[in-house]
C-alpha positions in Angstrom: 8.5 -17.8 1.6 9.0 -16.7 -2.0 7.5 -13.5 -3.4 7.2 -12.4 -7.1 6.3 -9.1 -8.7 3.1 -9.6 -10.7 2.1 -7.9 -13.9 1.5 -4.4 -12.4 3.0 -2.2 -9.7 1.8 -3.1 -6.2 0.6 -6.6 -7.2 2.5 -9.7 -6.1 2.3 -13.5 -5.7 3.7 -15.7 -3.0 4.6 -19.3 -2.2 5.0 -20.5 1.3 6.8 -23.6 2.5 6.7 -25.0 6.0 7.4 -28.1 8.0 4.9 -30.0 10.2 1.8 -27.9 10.5 -1.7 -28.3 11.9 -4.7 -27.4 9.8 -5.7 -23.8 9.8 -5.0 -20.8 7.6 -2.0 -18.8 6.4 -2.1 -15.1 5.6 0.3 -12.2 5.1 0.9 -9.1 7.2 3.2 -6.5 5.6 4.8 -3.5 7.1 6.6 -0.4 5.7 10.2 -1.0 6.4 11.3 2.4 7.8 8.3 3.2 10.1 6.9 -0.3 10.8 3.5 0.9 9.6 1.0 -1.9 8.7 0.2 -1.9 4.9 -3.2 -2.7 3.5 -4.1 -4.6 6.7 -7.7 -5.9 6.2 -7.5 -6.2 2.4 -4.2 -7.9 2.5 -5.3 -10.5 5.0 -8.4 -11.3 3.0 -6.5 -11.5 -0.4 -3.6 -13.6 1.0 -5.5 -16.0 3.2 -5.3 -19.7 2.3 -6.8 -22.6 4.2 -4.3 -25.4 4.8 -4.8 -29.0 5.6 -2.5 -30.6 8.2 0.9 -31.8 7.0 3.5 -33.9 8.6 6.6 -33.0 6.6 8.2 -30.0 5.0 6.3 -28.9 1.9 4.5 -26.1 0.0 1.5 -24.7 1.9 0.7 -21.8 -0.5 1.0 -21.8 -4.3 1.3 -18.5 -6.1 -1.4 -16.7 -4.1 -2.0 -13.1 -5.4 -2.1 -10.0 -3.2 -1.9 -6.2 -3.6 -0.2 -3.5 -1.6 -2.3 -0.4 -2.0 0.0 2.2 -0.4 2.6 4.0 -2.5 5.9 2.4 -3.5 
């Protein structure tokens, strides 16, 4: 997984690479590091969700998908 800051605080983009994978969907779940509190749960899942076709070898599954973390810094 590769994550980039986007143009504004709290906004990010991500790429995701994986090996052999059945069709389905990929989405993010993020947590606050010191308390393990889930961040932007429902919004984050919807924004980061990507449908993926099956793949038989390592490759990029998600390409620069945008998402936002709404809680603080």
